[in-house]
Each structure stands twice: as structure tokens, then as C-alpha cells.
C-alpha positions as CSV (number, residue, x, y, z in Angstrom):
1,X,18.1,18.8,22.1
2,X,16.0,16.9,19.2
3,X,15.9,13.5,20.9
4,X,14.0,14.4,24.1
5,X,11.0,14.8,22.6
6,X,11.1,11.6,20.6
7,X,11.4,9.6,23.8
8,X,8.3,11.6,25.1
9,X,6.5,10.4,22.5
10,X,7.2,6.8,22.4
11,X,4.5,4.6,21.7
12,X,4.8,2.9,24.9
13,X,5.7,4.3,28.4
14,X,7.1,1.1,29.0
15,X,10.9,2.7,28.2
16,X,10.3,5.0,31.5
17,X,9.1,2.1,33.6
18,X,12.3,0.1,32.6
19,X,14.0,3.2,33.4
20,X,12.6,3.6,36.7
21,X,13.2,0.1,37.7
22,X,16.8,0.4,36.3
23,X,17.3,3.0,38.8
24,X,16.0,1.4,41.8
25,X,17.8,-2.0,40.7
26,X,21.3,-0.5,40.2
27,X,20.9,1.7,43.0
28,X,20.9,-1.2,45.4
29,X,23.1,-3.3,43.2
30,X,25.6,-0.7,42.8
31,X,25.6,-0.1,46.5
32,X,26.3,-3.5,47.2
33,X,29.2,-4.2,44.5
34,X,31.1,-0.7,45.4
35,X,30.9,-1.7,49.1
36,X,31.8,-5.3,49.4
37,X,35.2,-4.9,48.7
38,X,35.8,-1.8,51.2
39,X,34.0,-3.2,53.6
40,X,35.1,-7.0,53.9
41,X,38.7,-6.2,53.2
42,X,39.3,-3.0,55.6
43,X,36.8,-3.4,57.7
44,X,36.2,-7.1,58.1
45,X,39.4,-8.2,57.5
46,X,39.5,-10.7,54.4
47,X,42.1,-10.5,51.8
48,X,41.3,-8.8,48.5
49,X,41.9,-11.9,46.7
50,X,39.3,-13.8,48.5
51,X,36.8,-10.7,48.4
52,X,37.4,-10.8,44.6
53,X,36.9,-15.0,44.2
54,X,33.5,-14.0,46.3
55,X,32.5,-11.2,43.7
56,X,33.7,-13.2,41.0
57,X,31.7,-16.3,41.9
58,X,28.7,-14.1,41.3
59,X,29.8,-13.4,37.7
60,X,29.9,-17.3,37.1
61,X,26.5,-17.5,38.6
62,X,25.7,-14.5,36.2
63,X,26.2,-16.9,33.3
64,X,23.7,-19.3,34.6
65,X,21.1,-16.2,34.7
66,X,21.7,-15.0,31.7
67,X,21.3,-18.3,29.9
68,X,18.0,-18.8,32.4
69,X,16.8,-15.1,31.9
70,X,17.1,-15.6,27.9
71,X,15.3,-19.0,28.0
72,X,12.4,-17.6,30.3
73,X,12.1,-14.2,28.2
74,X,11.8,-16.0,24.8
75,X,9.5,-18.6,26.5
76,X,5.8,-18.6,27.2
77,X,7.1,-17.0,30.7
78,X,7.7,-13.9,28.9
79,X,9.7,-10.7,29.9
80,X,7.8,-9.8,32.9
81,X,7.6,-13.0,34.8
82,X,11.6,-13.4,34.3
83,X,12.1,-9.6,35.9
84,X,9.9,-10.8,38.7
85,X,12.4,-13.8,39.6
86,X,15.0,-11.7,38.9
87,X,13.7,-9.0,41.8
88,X,12.7,-12.0,44.3
89,X,16.6,-13.6,44.0
90,X,17.8,-9.9,44.6
91,X,15.9,-9.4,47.8
92,X,17.2,-12.9,49.2
93,X,20.8,-11.7,48.0
94,X,20.5,-8.6,50.1
95,X,18.9,-10.7,53.1
96,X,21.8,-13.1,53.2
97,X,24.6,-10.4,52.9
98,X,23.1,-8.6,56.2
99,X,24.1,-12.2,58.0
100,X,27.7,-12.2,55.9
101,X,30.8,-12.1,57.9
102,X,32.8,-15.0,56.2
103,X,34.0,-16.0,52.7
104,X,31.3,-18.8,52.7
105,X,28.2,-16.4,53.0
106,X,30.0,-13.8,50.8
107,X,30.1,-16.1,47.8
108,X,26.4,-17.5,48.4
109,X,25.3,-14.0,48.3
110,X,27.3,-13.1,45.4
111,X,25.6,-16.3,43.5
112,X,22.3,-15.5,44.3
113,X,22.8,-11.7,43.1
114,X,24.8,-12.8,39.6
115,X,21.4,-15.1,38.6
116,X,19.2,-12.1,39.5
117,X,21.4,-9.9,37.6
118,X,21.8,-12.2,34.5
119,X,17.8,-12.7,34.4
120,X,17.2,-8.7,35.1
121,X,19.3,-7.6,32.2
122,X,18.5,-9.9,29.5
123,X,14.7,-9.5,30.3
124,X,14.6,-6.0,30.8
125,X,16.4,-4.9,27.4
126,X,14.5,-7.7,25.5
127,X,11.3,-5.5,26.5
128,X,12.9,-2.2,25.7
129,X,13.8,-3.7,22.2
130,X,10.4,-4.9,21.6
131,X,8.8,-1.6,22.2
132,X,11.5,0.8,20.2
133,X,12.4,1.0,16.4
134,X,15.8,0.7,15.2
135,X,16.2,4.1,15.0
136,X,15.1,4.9,18.6
137,X,17.0,2.1,20.2
138,X,20.5,3.7,21.0
139,X,18.7,6.7,22.5
140,X,16.5,4.6,24.4
141,X,19.1,2.7,25.9
142,X,21.3,6.0,26.7
143,X,18.3,6.8,28.9
144,X,18.6,3.1,30.7
145,X,22.3,3.8,31.2
146,X,21.2,7.4,32.6
147,X,19.0,6.0,34.9
148,X,21.9,3.0,35.6
149,X,24.2,6.0,36.5
150,X,22.2,7.6,38.5
151,X,21.5,4.7,40.4
152,X,25.0,3.8,40.6
153,X,25.7,7.3,42.3
154,X,22.6,7.0,44.5
155,X,23.7,3.7,45.9
156,X,27.4,5.0,46.7
157,X,26.1,8.2,48.0
158,X,23.5,6.7,49.9
159,X,25.8,3.9,51.4
160,X,28.5,6.4,52.3
161,X,25.5,8.4,54.2
162,X,24.2,5.4,56.1
163,X,27.4,4.2,57.3
164,X,28.2,7.8,58.6
165,X,24.4,7.9,60.0
166,X,24.3,4.3,61.7
167,X,28.0,2.9,61.7
168,X,26.3,-0.4,60.6
169,X,27.3,-2.7,58.0
170,X,24.1,-4.1,57.9
171,X,22.1,-1.0,57.5
172,X,23.6,-1.1,53.7
173,X,22.4,-4.4,53.0
174,X,18.8,-3.7,54.8
175,X,18.6,-0.6,52.5
176,X,19.2,-2.6,49.2
177,X,16.5,-5.0,50.1
178,X,14.2,-2.3,50.4
179,X,15.1,-1.0,47.1
180,X,14.7,-4.6,45.4
181,X,11.1,-5.0,47.3
182,X,10.2,-1.8,45.8
183,X,11.4,-2.7,42.6
184,X,9.2,-5.9,42.8
185,X,6.1,-4.1,43.0
186,X,6.8,-1.8,40.4
187,X,7.4,-4.7,38.3
188,X,4.1,-6.1,39.4
189,X,2.0,-2.9,38.8
190,X,3.5,-1.2,36.1
191,X,5.4,-3.5,33.6
192,X,3.2,-5.0,31.1
193,X,4.3,-8.2,28.7
194,X,5.7,-7.4,25.6
195,X,6.6,-10.6,24.3
196,X,3.8,-12.0,21.8
197,X,5.1,-14.3,19.4
198,X,5.7,-17.1,21.9
199,X,4.4,-19.9,19.9
200,X,6.7,-19.2,16.8
201,X,10.1,-20.4,17.9
202,X,11.6,-23.0,19.8
203,X,13.7,-21.1,22.6
204,X,16.3,-23.9,22.9
205,X,16.7,-24.3,19.1
206,X,17.2,-20.2,19.2
207,X,20.3,-20.5,21.5
208,X,21.5,-23.0,18.9
209,X,21.1,-20.7,15.7
210,X,22.6,-17.8,17.8
211,X,25.3,-19.5,18.8
212,X,26.5,-20.1,14.9
213,X,25.8,-16.6,14.3
214,X,29.9,-15.8,13.9
215,X,29.3,-11.4,14.4
216,X,27.6,-12.3,17.5
217,X,30.4,-14.3,18.5
218,X,33.0,-11.9,17.6
219,X,30.9,-8.9,19.5
220,X,30.7,-11.1,22.5
221,X,34.9,-11.7,22.3
222,X,35.8,-7.9,22.2
223,X,32.7,-6.8,25.1
224,X,34.7,-9.1,27.4
225,X,37.2,-6.7,27.3
226,X,34.8,-3.6,27.7
227,X,33.1,-5.6,30.9
228,X,36.3,-6.4,32.6
229,X,37.5,-2.6,32.5
230,X,34.0,-1.9,33.8
231,X,34.1,-4.5,36.5
232,X,37.6,-3.4,37.4
233,X,36.5,0.5,37.9
234,X,33.5,-0.7,40.3
235,X,35.3,-3.2,42.3
236,X,39.1,-2.9,41.9
237,X,39.8,1.1,41.5
238,X,38.2,2.2,44.9
239,X,40.1,0.2,46.9
240,X,43.4,0.8,44.7
241,X,42.7,4.9,45.1
242,X,41.9,4.2,48.7
243,X,45.1,2.3,49.4
244,X,46.9,5.1,48.1
245,X,45.3,7.9,50.1
246,X,45.8,5.9,53.2
247,X,49.7,6.1,52.5
248,X,49.3,10.0,52.9
249,X,46.0,10.4,55.4
250,X,46.4,6.6,57.5
251,X,42.9,7.3,58.0
252,X,40.4,4.8,56.9
253,X,37.2,6.3,57.2
254,X,38.3,9.4,55.8
255,X,39.8,7.5,52.6
256,X,36.6,5.5,51.9
257,X,34.9,8.9,51.8
258,X,37.0,10.6,49.8
259,X,37.1,7.8,46.9
260,X,33.3,7.3,46.9
261,X,32.8,11.2,46.9
262,X,35.0,10.9,44.0
263,X,33.5,7.7,42.1
264,X,30.1,9.3,42.8
265,X,31.0,12.9,41.3
266,X,33.4,12.1,38.7
267,X,32.7,8.9,37.4
268,X,28.6,8.5,38.0
269,X,28.3,12.3,38.2
270,X,29.8,13.1,35.0
271,X,28.2,10.6,33.2
272,X,24.6,11.5,34.4
273,X,25.3,14.9,32.7
274,X,27.4,13.9,29.7
275,X,25.1,10.6,28.6
276,X,22.6,11.9,26.5
277,X,24.4,14.6,24.9
278,X,27.4,12.3,23.7
279,X,24.6,10.0,22.4
280,X,23.3,12.7,20.2
281,X,26.8,13.5,18.9
282,X,28.0,10.2,18.3
283,X,24.7,8.8,17.2
284,X,25.7,9.5,13.5
285,X,28.5,7.4,13.3
286,X,29.0,3.6,12.7
287,X,28.2,2.1,16.2
288,X,31.8,0.1,15.8
289,X,33.2,3.4,15.3
290,X,31.9,4.5,18.4
291,X,33.0,1.5,20.5
292,X,36.4,2.4,19.1
293,X,36.5,5.6,20.7
294,X,35.3,4.2,23.9
295,X,38.4,1.9,24.1
296,X,40.7,4.3,23.3
297,X,39.4,6.2,26.1
298,X,39.6,3.4,28.3
299,X,43.2,2.9,27.5
300,X,43.7,6.6,28.4
301,X,41.8,6.5,31.8
302,X,43.8,3.6,32.8
303,X,46.8,5.2,31.9
304,X,45.8,8.3,34.2
305,X,45.3,5.7,37.0
306,X,48.8,4.1,36.8
307,X,50.3,8.0,37.3
308,X,48.3,8.5,40.3
309,X,51.3,6.4,41.9
310,X,54.0,8.6,40.2
311,X,53.7,12.0,41.6
312,X,51.6,12.2,45.1
313,X,51.8,15.7,44.8
314,X,49.3,15.9,41.9
315,X,47.9,12.5,43.0
316,X,44.1,13.7,44.0
317,X,44.1,15.8,40.4
318,X,44.7,12.6,38.6
319,X,42.2,10.5,40.5
320,X,39.6,13.3,39.3
321,X,40.8,13.1,35.5
322,X,41.0,9.1,35.4
323,X,37.6,8.9,36.9
324,X,36.5,11.4,34.3
325,X,38.0,10.0,31.2
326,X,36.6,6.4,32.4
327,X,33.4,7.9,33.0
328,X,33.1,9.2,29.4
329,X,34.3,5.9,28.1
330,X,31.6,3.7,30.0
331,X,28.7,6.2,29.0
332,X,30.0,5.7,25.3
333,X,30.1,2.0,25.4
334,X,26.9,1.3,27.1
335,X,24.1,2.5,25.3
336,X,25.6,1.1,21.5
337,X,26.5,-2.3,22.6
338,X,22.7,-3.7,22.9
339,X,21.9,-1.6,20.1
340,X,24.2,-3.5,17.9
341,X,23.0,-6.8,19.3
342,X,19.2,-5.5,18.5
343,X,20.6,-5.1,14.5
344,X,21.8,-9.1,14.9
345,X,18.9,-10.4,16.2
346,X,16.2,-12.2,15.0
347,X,12.5,-10.6,16.5
348,X,11.7,-13.8,18.0
349,X,15.4,-14.6,19.6
350,X,16.0,-11.0,20.8
351,X,16.0,-12.5,24.5
352,X,18.5,-15.3,23.3
353,X,20.9,-13.1,21.7
354,X,20.8,-10.7,24.7
355,X,21.2,-13.6,26.9
356,X,24.4,-14.8,24.8
357,X,26.0,-11.3,24.4
358,X,25.7,-10.7,27.9
359,X,27.6,-13.5,29.2
360,X,30.8,-11.0,28.3
361,X,29.5,-9.1,31.6
362,X,29.6,-12.3,33.4
363,X,32.8,-13.2,32.2
364,X,34.4,-9.7,32.7
365,X,33.0,-9.5,36.2
366,X,34.6,-12.8,37.1
367,X,38.1,-11.8,35.6
368,X,37.8,-8.2,36.6
369,X,37.7,-8.6,40.3
370,X,39.7,-11.6,40.7
371,X,42.6,-10.4,38.5
372,X,42.3,-7.0,40.3
373,X,41.9,-8.5,43.4
374,X,45.2,-10.5,43.1
375,X,47.1,-7.8,41.9
376,X,46.1,-5.5,44.9
377,X,47.5,-8.2,47.0
378,X,50.5,-8.1,45.5
379,X,53.5,-5.6,46.3
380,X,52.6,-1.8,46.0
381,X,55.3,-2.4,42.7
382,X,53.3,-4.9,40.8
383,X,50.2,-3.2,41.9
384,X,51.0,0.1,40.5
385,X,52.2,-1.2,37.2
386,X,49.0,-3.3,36.8
387,X,46.9,-0.5,35.4
388,X,49.7,0.2,33.0
389,X,49.2,-3.7,31.8
390,X,45.4,-3.0,31.6
391,X,45.9,0.3,29.6
392,X,48.1,-1.2,27.1
393,X,45.4,-4.2,26.8
394,X,43.2,-1.5,25.1
395,X,45.4,-1.8,21.8
396,X,44.1,-5.5,21.2
397,X,40.6,-4.3,21.8
398,X,40.9,-1.5,19.2
399,X,42.6,-4.0,16.8
400,X,39.8,-6.4,17.5
401,X,37.1,-3.7,16.7
402,X,38.8,-2.9,13.5
403,X,38.8,-6.6,12.0
404,X,35.3,-6.8,13.2
405,X,34.3,-3.8,11.4
406,X,35.7,-5.1,8.0
407,X,33.8,-8.5,8.5
408,X,30.8,-6.7,8.8
409,X,31.2,-4.6,5.9
410,X,32.5,-7.8,4.0
411,X,29.2,-9.4,4.8
412,X,27.1,-6.8,4.1
413,X,28.7,-6.3,0.6
414,X,28.0,-10.2,0.0
415,X,24.4,-9.3,0.6
416,X,23.9,-6.5,-1.5
417,X,25.6,-8.8,-4.4
418,X,23.2,-11.4,-4.0
419,X,20.5,-9.4,-4.0
420,X,21.1,-7.7,-7.1
421,X,22.1,-11.4,-8.7
422,X,18.2,-12.0,-7.6
423,X,16.8,-9.0,-9.1
424,X,18.6,-9.5,-12.4
């Protein structure tokens, strides 16, 4: 495939180092996010709503984390020191989770992890934008999303293996802490500072400039839907499928293992295989149109989730189909979203623009687990039909993207007309 050599020939090896860092970070983070709902609901005995609040609290901390990460990344501290802060916070969060047996400590651990994630995503993606051209970026982000997917898969698979071998919940979080420690060493030894114009822009004033950018604000609003869907798949959908399987197997351990395997192979594994080819195929399309395709697939995937509760005879097949369609929707969305933000952002405000755009992840991961947890605590009929409501919500997302595309085209036309007038 023609884009693979371009990655090998990148002027900086930093994209590859960032990909390794993403792999390590997401293995630990994905393990925590996947197993927290299953462990604290099914084994420790907290309600799904309580666990949803615990996870959602981390998203609120992520709002602060993204702003903090954007400020630090675009200031004299730079990208590298911001990543170091993220790694230290994640190690501390894993340590707290080792000691957690109640909602209060779960909230504290998620608050710390939210701060870590906010700092990490803003600084890491800003560093990648720094060392890539506009033509390379969606391919570069595809590599990072690939590392993200592999990390999530390894986290889920490794977590299941640890539970099988040690039968101790603490082993999961100790393993996560070790991964975050390796991530810290990688940053210190391999990641270089890519931010060089620290004296040109006042970072706090940069936030004011970015918040006035109408295109950025519209993009963030649409992104909230996408990130809520991603959060539902990672936090609520495994719990829902586990409950469906429990109705037939009556075995918690086997149900957890089955859902974990489905998530690993059909959601994460398929994404790993198709990530780069799909980016190559869709790379020639307008990025907003690519997101519209993704939104349509999210709707189809959640419709299949709803269908799993209708006919138990084909339940497993529908689960495979749902995870597969949702996987494709996710891997289409993730590389193109930050590439759009990179086009909107001035060079000196990349961290700030990413910080604001990534608030949608904080909002989505706040809404998804809490609303999803509440739905799972309701009677089975309500929990079942909630997925149909989620599926229908994608129609609003498609409409919003259509409006955004037309506004973007209108703005570009104005710029062209002004340029012609100046030339005359």
C-alpha cells in the first residue's frame, strides 16, 4: 500500500515513538476502562448507576485535564513535560485502584485518571501534528489509532488472562501501573520536545481566540455524539451483552470471558486489520463526508445491538455483527477527527485547539457511562429499547455534519472571493 513507505520515511521517528507510547498507555487505560464496570458491578456489588457515576467523574476531571494539557503543551513546559505529568498521574491512579473496594475510592481513581488522559491526548496529538505535514496527518493518526486499537485489545485480553491465572482483581491494576511506568521511561528516553515557538503566543489568550472560532465550536458539538458512542461501546455494551448471556448460561465467569473475547476479536481485532486500508480508501474524500459515513455505521451498529435482545437463537451472531460494524465506525472516525482540528488550528495554538476539541471526549465519557449505567439498572425492556434510541440519535448527527459541511463550504467561498478582490 502506497502510504506505508511514507511512514517509514517520516522526517522524524517521533510518530513511531508516539505510537509505541499510545500502545502502552491504551493497554493500561483500556484494561481499566473495560474491567471497571464488569468487576465493580458483577463482583464487588456496586450498582451500574454508581459505577457509571464513578467512571463519569473521570470524564469531568478530563475537562480540566484537557485544558491543563493544552495550556502546558503550548507554554514553555511543552509537549514532553506534559506527557510526563500524564504518566505520573496514571501510575498514581492505578495504585489507588489496587486499594479500591468502594465508590469513594473509585471516584478518586477515575478523577486522577481523567486528569492523566486529558494531559496525554492533547500533548501527544499536538506532538504528532508538529512533525507531520497536512497530507501525512490522517495517515499518521491512523497509525496512532492502530496502536490505540492494539493496546485496547491487549488490555482486555491481558486482563482476562490475569484474572484466569491469579483470580485477583488487584492483579489487573498492578499490571496497568507497570505499563504506565514503562510509558514514563519511554517518554523520558525517546520522546523529544517538538514545540519551539513558545515565545510567540500567550497561551491563555490563545484559548480566547480558539473559543471564538465558530467552525471549531460546531465541530466539538458534533464530536460529542461520536465520543458518547465510543464510551457506550467500551463501558456499557459489554455489561449489556454479559447480562444477555447470563440469561442463558447463568455463569458469570463464562459470560465475562465470552464478551471479553468478542470485544477483543470483533471490535478491537477487526479494527486493527482494517484501520490502515480504510484510511487509504477514504483518504480522497472530504473529511466531513468520511465522518458522515462513520455516523451512519454507528447507527447501524446500535440497531444490531438492539436486535440482539429480540431473538436469542441468533443472539451470538448479532453480537458479532454489532461489534464488527461498530468497530468499522470507530476506526473511520478516529483518524479524521484530529486531522480536521489540525486544519483549523494556527501553528502556535495546536495544543489549545486540541484541548478544546477534546472536551468532547470528556463530555462523551461523562454522558455515556452514566446514561448507559442508568439504562442497565432499569427493567430489561427499557434497557433493551435504549439501544434503539441511541441508534436513532445518529440521524441528528448526520444532519449536523451536513450543516457543518455547507457552512464550511460557504466560508471557503468567502475566502476565495476576498482573495480575488484583493488581487484585482
